[in-house]
C-alpha positions as CSV (number, residue, x, y, z in Angstrom):
1,M,-58.5,52.5,-7.2
2,K,-54.9,53.0,-8.2
3,T,-54.2,53.1,-12.0
4,S,-50.4,52.7,-11.6
5,V,-47.9,51.8,-9.0
6,D,-46.6,55.3,-9.3
7,M,-50.0,56.8,-8.3
8,H,-51.0,57.4,-4.7
9,Q,-54.3,58.2,-3.1
10,T,-55.1,60.6,-0.2
11,N,-54.2,58.9,3.1
12,D,-51.7,56.4,1.5
13,K,-48.3,56.3,3.3
14,V,-45.4,58.1,1.5
15,D,-42.7,55.5,0.8
16,E,-40.3,57.9,-1.0
17,A,-39.6,61.5,0.1
18,G,-39.9,64.1,-2.6
19,S,-42.2,66.5,-4.4
20,Y,-45.6,65.2,-5.4
21,V,-48.2,66.6,-7.7
22,C,-52.0,66.1,-7.3
23,T,-54.5,65.9,-10.1
24,S,-55.2,69.6,-9.7
25,G,-51.6,70.4,-10.4
26,E,-50.6,71.5,-6.9
27,T,-47.1,70.4,-5.8
28,V,-46.2,69.5,-2.2
29,Q,-43.0,68.3,-0.5
30,L,-43.5,65.1,1.5
31,S,-41.3,63.0,3.7
32,K,-41.1,59.3,4.0
33,G,-43.8,58.1,6.5
34,D,-46.1,61.1,5.8
35,T,-49.6,60.5,4.5
36,F,-50.7,61.9,1.2
37,P,-53.0,64.9,2.0
38,M,-56.3,66.1,0.6
39,C,-56.0,68.3,-2.5
40,P,-54.7,71.7,-1.4
41,I,-57.0,73.4,-4.0
42,T,-60.3,71.5,-3.7
43,G,-60.0,70.0,-0.2
44,T,-61.2,66.6,-1.5
45,E,-59.5,63.3,-1.9
46,T,-57.1,63.1,-4.8
47,T,-54.4,61.1,-6.6
48,W,-50.8,62.0,-6.3
49,R,-47.7,61.2,-8.4
50,H,-44.1,61.8,-7.9
51,A,-43.1,65.1,-9.6
52,N,-39.9,63.7,-11.1
53,H,-41.3,60.4,-12.3
54,Q,-40.4,59.5,-15.9
55,H,-42.3,57.3,-18.4
56,K,-40.7,55.2,-21.1
57,T,-41.8,55.0,-24.7
58,G,-44.4,52.2,-25.0
59,E,-45.9,52.7,-21.5
60,R,-49.6,53.7,-21.0
61,V,-50.5,57.3,-20.0
62,T,-52.1,57.3,-16.6
63,E,-52.6,61.0,-16.4
64,A,-53.6,63.2,-19.3
65,G,-51.6,66.4,-19.9
66,H,-48.5,68.0,-21.4
67,Y,-45.3,66.0,-21.5
68,E,-41.7,66.7,-22.4
69,D,-39.1,64.1,-23.5
70,T,-35.4,64.0,-22.6
71,D,-34.3,66.2,-25.5
72,G,-37.1,68.9,-25.0
73,Q,-39.8,67.7,-27.5
74,H,-43.3,68.5,-26.2
75,I,-46.5,66.6,-26.7
76,E,-50.1,66.6,-25.4
77,L,-51.3,63.1,-24.3
78,S,-54.6,61.7,-23.2
79,M,-55.4,59.0,-20.6
80,N,-54.6,55.5,-22.0
81,D,-52.5,56.8,-24.9
82,T,-49.1,55.2,-25.3
83,F,-46.0,57.2,-24.7
84,P,-44.5,57.6,-28.2
85,A,-40.9,57.5,-29.5
86,C,-39.1,60.8,-29.7
87,P,-40.8,62.9,-32.4
88,K,-37.4,64.3,-33.4
89,T,-35.3,61.1,-33.6
90,G,-37.9,58.3,-33.7
91,E,-36.0,56.5,-31.0
92,S,-37.2,55.3,-27.5
93,T,-37.1,58.1,-24.9
94,F,-38.3,59.1,-21.5
95,W,-41.2,61.5,-20.9
96,Q,-42.0,63.7,-17.9
97,H,-45.3,65.5,-17.1
98,V,-44.8,69.3,-17.2
C-alpha cells in the first residue's frame, strides 16, 4: 500500500529517472521505464522514494528519519509527524531526508 504519491513499491514502473532510496537507506540510479528492484540490502520487497524529493512545511512525514531544511537546520521526525516551520526563522520551508 502506498503512503504517498512520492513513494514507490518494488516492481512499480519508474516514471522519472534519478536516484532513489529504499527504506534500508540504499541508493540506486534508475532510468525511466525501469522497475523498482528488491532492496539491495535485504533482498526483499521495499518502498522507494526519490532521493531529491522535498517536503513542505505542513505536510505529513511518510518516512521517519533525519531531515534538513533549506538553510541547513536539522531535525529528527517520526512517521505521521508534520513537517515544521524552519526552527531558525519560524517561516515555511522545504525539508529533505538526509
